[in-house]
N, C-alpha and C positions, 0 to 999 in steps of 0.2 A: 509639346506641352501635354497633350493627351497621353502620350506614351509614358511620360514622367508621372502623371497623375495615376495611370494604371499601375505602374510599378509601386508607387507609394501605397495605394489602396491594397494591393496584393501583399506587400511586405507587412503592413500593419492591419491585416484583415480583421483581427478580433477587435481592435480598437474602433475600426470603421463600423463594424457591425454593432458594437455597443453604442456608438454615437447615434446610429440610425434608429436603434430600438428606443433610446431615450428621446430622440427627436419625434418619432411617431407617437409615443405615449404622451409626451409633453404637449404637443400641438393638439392632439385629440382631446386631452383633458382641458386645455385652454379653450378650445372651441365649444365644448359642452358647458363650461363655466361662464364664459364671457361672450359667446356668440349670440347673434341676433336671430331673427326669423326671415324667411324669404317671402316677398310679396311683389306684385306686378305694379310698376309705376309707368304709366303711359303719358306722363306729363310732357308736353311739347311747347317749349318756349317759342313765342311768335306765331303760334297757330291760332286760328279763329276759335277753336274750341277752348283753348287756354284763355283767350280774351273773355269768352263767356263765363268761364269759371272765375276769373278775376272780378268781373262785375257781380256775380252772385256772392262772392266773398265780401265785397264791399257793401252791397245793398240788401242782400238776403242771406245773412249768415247761416240761417237754419237750412238753407238749400245748397250751401256751398260744398258740403261734404258728399262723399259717395254714399249710396243707399243700399238697403237690403229689402228684397220683397219676401214677405211671409205669405205663402199661398196655402189656403185652407180649402180642402175639398171634402164634401160629404158624399160618400158613395151610396147612401141609402135614400137620398132625397134632399129636400131643402135643409139648409143649415139650421139646426135646432136652436131655440132660445138659450139652452144650457151651453152649447158650444159658443154662441155669440157672447155670452157672459164671460166665458173663459178667455176669449180673444180680447175683449175689452179689458179684462184684468191684466193680461199679458202686455197690452199696449200701455196701460197706466204704469206698470212696473218698469217697463223699458224707458219711459219718458224721464224717469228720475235717475237713470244710470249715467255714470260718467262717460264721456265721449259720444253721447247721443244728443243731437241737436233738436230732433223732433221725432214723434211717432204718431202715425195716423191710423185710426180704426177704419175698416172698410164699411162700417154700418152707420147710417143715420146722418152722414155729412155729405153734402154735394161736392163733387160728383161721387155718387155711390160706386164703390168698387166691388159690387156683387154682380155675378153673371145673371143673365136674363132668366135662367132656369133656377136661380137661387141656390145652386149647389157648390159654387166656387166663389171665394172672396180673397182679396189681396189687401193685407195690411202692409204699411211701409214704415221702415225705420231709417231715418236720416242721421248719419253720423257727423261729427264736427269736422272731420278731416278727410283726406283722400285715403283710399284703400291701403296705400303703402304705409301710412302713418297710424293706422288704427291697430291697437294691440289685439292679438288673437284672443286674449281673455275677454275683451270687451265684446267681440263678436260672439264668442261662445256664451257669455252671460245673456246677451240679447236673445239668442236662440233658445236658451234654457227657459227663459220667461214664458215661452209658448209651449213648453213640454206638456203642461196639463191639458192642452187642447186636444192632444192625441188621445183617441179612444177608439174602440172597435167601430169601423166604418168611417173614420175621419182621418184623412191624410194631412200632413203638414210638411211642406218643403220650402227650402230657402234658395233664393237666387239673387242676382245683382253683383255689382263689381266687388263688394267687400267679401263675398263668399269665394275665397281663393281655392284654386285646385290644390290637391295634396302635393307636396314636394317630397323629393327623395325617391329612391328606388322602390319598385313595387314588389320585388322579390323574384319576379319572373326572369330578371336579367341573369340570374344564376345559370340558366340554360345556355346563354351565350358564352359564359365563362367555362362551363363544362365542355362545350364544343371546342373552345380555344385550347383547352387542355388536351383533348383528343387529337387536334391538329398538330400540336407540338409533339405529342408522343409519336405520331406517324412520321413527322419531319425529322425528329432527333433519334427516335428508337430507344430512348433512355429516360427513365424516371427522373434521374438527377438533372439531366440537361433540360428537361421540361420544367422542373421546379424552379430553376434559376430565373427565367423570364417572368414566371407567375409571381414569385416573391418580390422581384424588383418592381413590377407594375403595381402590385397591391400596396407596397410601401409608398411609392410615389403618389398614387391616388389618395391614400389615406392622409398624407400630409397636405396635399392640394385641397381636398374637400374640407379639412379642418381649418385651413387658412381662409377658405371662402366663407365658412361659417363665422369666423372672426370678423371678416370684412363686412358681413351682412348687418353688423351692428351699426357702424358709422355710415354705411351706404346702403342703397336699396338694390337688391339682386332679385331677379324674377324667380318665380316658383320652379320654372324648368331649368334654372341655372345649374344647380348641383347635379341634376340627373344628366344633362347634356355634358357637363364637365367630366363626370365620372365615365360616361360613354367614350368620350374622346381620350381621356387619360388612360383608360384601360387599353384601348386600341393601340395608341402610339407607344405606351409603356411596354406592352408585350412585344410589339413590332421592333422597337429599338433594341431591346434585349436579345431578341431572336437574331437580328443581324450581327450583333457583336459576338454572341455565343457561336454562331455558325463560323465566323471568321476565326475565332479562337480555336475551334476544333480543327479547322484546316491547318492552322499554324502548328498545332501539336502533331498533326498527322505528318507534317514535313520534318518533324524531329526536334522542334523547339521545346525547351523546358516550359512548364506551365506559366511561370512568372514572365518569361520572355514572350510566350505566345499571347499572354494578356496584353503586354505592352504593344506588340505588333498589331493585335486586333483593335486596340484603342486608337492607334495611329492611323489605321485605315478605315475600318467600319465605324469606329468611334468618331472619326472626323466626319464621315457621311451623316451619322446620327446627329452630331452637333449642328451641321449646316442645315439638315432637314428640320430639326427641332426649332432652330432659330427662325427658319422660314415660316413654320407654323405659327410661332408666337408673333412674329412681325405681321403676318397676314391677319391674324385674329385681332391684334391690337389696332390694326388699321380701321376697325369698325368705329373707333373714336372719331374718325374723320367725317362720319355721317352726321354727327351732332345730335343723336337721339340717345338720351341717358339709358333708357331701357335696353337698347341693343348694345351699347357700350359696356354696360354692366355684365351682360351675358358673355360678351367677348372677353372681358377681364377674368371672369370665373373660369372660362376654358383655358385662357392663357396661363393662369396661375397653376392649374393642374398639369398642363403640358410642361411648364418649367420645372415643377416638382418631379415629374417622371424623368425629365432630361437629367436633372441632378442625380437621381437614383441610378440612371444608366451609366454615368461616368464616375460614380464613386462607390455605390453599394454593389453594383454588378461586378466590377473587378474583384471586390473583396469576396463575394460569393463564389466566383470562379476559382479564386485561390484556395478557399476552404475545401472545395471538392478536388482540386488539383487534377491528378491523372485519373481519379476515380469518377470523373464526370460521366463516363460511359459504362460504368460497371453494372448498374441496374438496367440491363438492356431488355427491350421488349421486341422480340423478333429479330430479324437479320437486317443489317443496314444495306440499303440498296442505293447504288449510284445512279443519278439521273443525267449525268453529263452527256452520255451518248444520245439520249433522247433529245436533250436540249440542243446539242450540236446539229443533229439531223434536222430538227425543226427550223433552226435559224438559217441553215444552208438552203432549205426549201424556200423560206421567206426571202432570202437574199437573191435567190435565182429568179423568183417570180415577183420581184419587188414592186413593179408598177401595178400589177394586179392586186397585190396585198394592200397597197396604199389606197387604191380605188375602192376595194371591198370594205376596208376598215373605216374609211371616211364616210362611205355610203351608209354603213351600219350606224355610225354615230349620228349622221344627219337624220336618218329615219327615226331613231329613238328620240331625237330632239324635236320632232314635229309638233307634239302637243304643246310645246312651249309658247307657240303663237297664240294660244288661248289662255295664257296665264292671267289670273285675276287675283290681285292681292287684297287682303282684308284681314279681319280678325274673326275667327269662328265664334258664333254665339253659343248660347246654352244648348241649342239643338245639336251641336257637334260634340257635346260632352258624352262621356261613357254612359250607356244605359245603366240605371240603378243609382247614379250619383244624385245628390240632392239638387245640384244645379240643373241636371237634365229633367228630373221630376218636376221642378218648379216651371221650367220652360214649357214642357209638354202640357202641364195643367193650364197655364196662362194662355198658351196658343190655342188650345181646344176651347176654352171657355170665353176668351175675350178677343183672340186674334193675335197673330205674330207680332204686330207692331207694339203691343203693350209690353212685350218682353224687353224693349229697349227704346222708350220714347225719347224725343229730342227736346232740349230746353233752349228756347230762344229768349235772349235778353235784349231789351230795347231801351236805350237811354235817350230821352228826348231833350236833355240838357236844360230843361226849364220846369220848375215845380208846377204841379197841377195838370200837366198835359197828359200824363200817362193813362189815367182811367178812360178818357174819351178817345184818344188816338189809338190806344191798344185794342179797343173794341172793334174799330174799323179794320185794323191790321189782322185781327183774328178772323174776320169774315173773308178777307182776301186769301189768307193762308189756307183756310178751309176749302176754298175752291181750286186749290192747286192739285194737279195730278199726283197721286201717290200719298195723299193725306187722307187718313180715315176719320180723324177727329182732332179738334183743337179745344183743349180745356179753357175755361174762362181765364182771362189774364189776371195776374196778381200784381197790383202796384205796390211800390214801397211806401213808407210812411209819408214821404214828401210828395208823392204823386209824380215823381220825375222819371222813374224807371219801372218797367213792367217785365214780368217773365211769363212766357206762354209755354205750355206743355203741348207738344205736337206728337200725335200718334200716327206713325206711317202705316200704310196698308201692308207692307212687307216686313219680313224679319230683319233684325239688325245687320245681318251679313248678306242681305239680298242686293242684287244689282240695282233694283228699283229704289231702294233706300239710299244708296250712294248717289244716284241721279237726283233724288229729291233734295238731299243736303246741298249739292252744288247748285241746283235750281233756286233754292231758297236764298243762298248766299249771293249768287250772281245776278238773279233776275227779280225775284219777288220782293225781297227786303229793300234793295236799292230803289225800286219803283214805288213800293207802298209806304216806305218810311224814309224818304230821301234826306230829311234833315236830322235824322236820329242815328245814333251809333248802335247798330244791331249785330248780334253774333249768334251763331248756332253752336250749342254745346251739348253736353251729356256724353255718356260713355260711348254711345254709337257714333256720334260725330267725332269723338277723339280717335276712335279706331280708324275711321275714314281718313282723318288728317294724318295719322301715322302711316297708312298705306300710301297716301299721296306723296308725303315727304320722302319716304324710302324709295318709292318708284322714281322720283325726280332725281335723287342723288345716287342711284344704283350704278349708272354708267360711269360716273366719275370715280366712285369707290372701286369698281372693278379695274379701271385703268390704273389706279394707284397701286392696287395689289399686284397686278401683272407687272408694272414697272419695277416695284421693289423686288419681286421674285426674279425678274430678269437680271437686275443688278447683282443680286446675291450669287446667282449662278454664273454670271460673267466673271465675278471675282474668283469663284471656286475653280472654274474650268479654263479661264483665259481664252475664251472662244466666243465668237458672235453667233455662229450657227447653232451650236449645242444648246445654249440657253433659249434661243428662239424655238428650236424643236421642242424642248421640254415645256415651254410656256404654251405652245400650240397644242400639244398633247393634253395638257391640263384643261385648256379651254374646251376642247372637244369632249373630254370626259365629263366635265361639269355640265355642259349643255345637254349631253345625252342623259345625265342623271335628272335634270329638271323635267324632261319630258315624262318619264314614268311617274314622277311626283305629281305632276298636273293630272295625269290620267287616273291615278289611284285616289288622290286626296281631294281633287276638285270635281272630277267626273264620276268618281265612284266605281271605276273599273276594278276587275279582279287584280289583286287579292284584297280589296278594301274590306269586304265582309269578313274575310278570314282573319285579318289583323285588327279588326274593330275600328277601322277608320271611317268616320262619318263624313259624307260629302259636304263640301263647303269651300270657301275661298282658301287659297294657300296663305298661311300666316304671313303677314306683310314683311316681317323681319327674317323669315326663313331663307329667301333667296340670297340675301347678303351674308347671312351667317353661314349657310351652306357653301357659298362661294369662298369665303375666307378659310373655312375649315378644310374644305376639299382641296383648295389650291395648295394649302400647306401640306396636307397629308399626302397628296399625290406627288409632291416634290420629293418626299422620302424615297419613293421607289426610283424616281428619275435620278436622284443623286447617287443612290446605291448602285444602280445599273451603269450609269454613265461613268462613275468613278472607276468601276472595274474595267470598262472598255478603255478608259483613258490610261489606266495603269498598263494594260496590255499593249496599247498603241505606243506609249513611251518606250516600252521594252523592245518592241519588234519593228516599229515604223511601218507596219502592215495594217492599213486602215480596215480593209475588209476582214482580214484574219482576226483583228482585235474585236470587231463586232461579233464574229462567230464565237470566239473563245469567251468574250465577256458575257454575252447572253447565255451561252451554254453553262458557264460556271455559276450563274446567278438565277437561272430560270426556276429551279426548284425552290430556292430561298424566297424569291419574289412570290411564287404561287403559295408557299406556306405562309408568308407574311400577310398576303392579301386574304387568304382563307381565315387567318386568325382575326383580322380586322372585320371581315364580313360576318364572322360568327359572333363577335362581341356586339357589333352594331345591330345585327338581326335579333339578338336577345332583347334589346331595348325597344324593338318594334312592338312588343307585347305590353309595354308600359301603359298605364291608364290615361296619361296625358296625351292629347292629340299632337301637341308640339313635339314631344319626345318620339311618338310614333313616326311623325314625318321626318325628323332628323335621322332616326335609326334607319328607316327605309331608304332615304336619299343617300346617306353615307355608304350603306352597304351596297347599293346599286352602283354608285359611282366608283367605289374602290374595285368592285368586281370587273366593271367595264374597263377601267384604267389598266388593271393588271393584265387582263386577257387580250384586249385589243391594242391598247397604246404601247405598253411595255414589251409585249412579246410579238407584236406584229408591226405596228407603225414605226416604232423607234428603230429596230434593226433594218427595216425596209428603207426608211428615209436616210439613215446614216450610211447604208450601202450606196445609195444614189449619190450622196454628197462626197463620199470617199475622204481623201486627205483634207479637202477644203472644210470639212466639218470642224476641224481643230485650228482653223486659221484665225488670227487676230491682226488687224491692220497695224503695220509698223513693227510687228514682232520679229518677222523674218529678217528685215533690214537691220534691226538692232542686233540680232544674233550674228549676222555676217560682219557688221562693223566691229564687233567685239572679237572677231577672229575665231569664233568657236564653231567648229565644223564637225563635232562628234555626232554620233548616230542619233542621240536624243534630240539635239538641237535641229538636226536636219529633219527629223520627224515632225517636230513642232512647226518648222517653217513650211 
């Protein structure tokens, strides 16, 4: 099928190119015209924080939406009466804006939100909906209402859940693309051969991102969604094209005409790409099994982009190869060097010292994975935002003037199920909560009109992403509230509690999710290679590489080890959804190399029936390609490490680290060593040999398979 598709695209190359140009232009135009915006939706059905939100929506509509802090700081002394007048005017203007439920001035109303030194004040704006449902224009108009407050010596910064991080590339990712171009030039030694993978990947990513933009209208996709999708799409798009172009050049070097070389490349490398791409998509879409909409939407965005690049690899790529024809190598850069000799020498050494190679490689993976034991999941607060961003400025100002707990207070709802009880009972509950370890302050309870339900604002002593705050939330839920309000329905909510619930749910379901992805990948590889041992080896290699990548992520992003300062990573918990996302993406991406390498070894084994010789020839013929492909991916992912979003930083670093480790240690050391140990049994499948013998087929290929 792929060979036929390759011949069709090559024969009708100009029509295929025209269709792709129209597709890219049409989808991009549709995305700009009808696409929505990106926002973070941390809604968790069934969570305690969601129950608190439901109570607020029913009993306190003005508190049910997400809020924005407006932090005013006077650098010259106490806030002047003129500045106070402008703040009051801004609050009054915001109150009458659509999508705003309430706005509160920091002056004159208890509790006063002015610092003890009189230099910092916090005004609050409460919107009618959650952050994902608030139009960007509404947030911008609310911020513009406080523009007159800014004057020499007066700072104004905005924080809170509605102040979303900027989405989209930061521009620094271009360095990764430039590095990928250089790697392709070195690998191919030809401008034309380099251009084909780049064009293929850019076309696929352009279509994928535009489709994501269209999807962001009817559904909510996180702010990091398009950037992570672009990162993965570029990496796999260039890699897939590189593998096919390499095989195409090999077939032409054997004397095939360009069209026939395209068909042969699609039937071999194209098949590997299709299996690998399908594995990536299946692994990423498995995130839906976790049941967290925010994570599922990020997975869908990445899967859409991978699917678009896969489509480009099997349709646009053959057409581009046909356009260049035999001129693919004309614009040469330097002299082409063969690396087969080096690859063969390397794999023979690994095969000779196979047990030592296995011990050293597994030991290196285990050593790198050691920090994983200290993994702490959470959601980084405003203190982990990039310096200079308004979220970071607001966080630092509030932290300095009021304390870290004020950057993310907890909201406790208590429903006493009887009118009139809330004012009296909630006062006693407030006193009990105030004596709890980890609580700095509890604001006076606010009862509803019927006196049945009360809401209490609890300010922790620690920041929203501190371990102490997480312990406090669990203590309130499991100990304090059941004892102090045994007959009431009490819930702990707010943005901080929601982040803790997200981490708890993802942590609880991570094991089952990983088992699902591993099982699906094993089944796909079992179907592809008709072997039990080979899929098991590939899955084990993937697990080792992913575990080894988690360790450096913890060390850099949680502990703050080098190169945290170099890449602008602020220490804090590892984003709660990052491990499952990284696992899904890495497991799929690393399967690319496994399929490519094992397919070549399998081809040689079927041809020669020499298990050890097939390992040597297969690794030797693909070592340079694997190193080039891994270098391209590492270069692309490393370019995204410079992005301003901490989540994108983390993904870029984790993906680049894992791919480098997988290519160098797993593919070029562990796989040849393990397959050499297994020998012919690596390609054994129960019942297969008996079926071959009963059919009376004793030719060389069947004997090899048996």
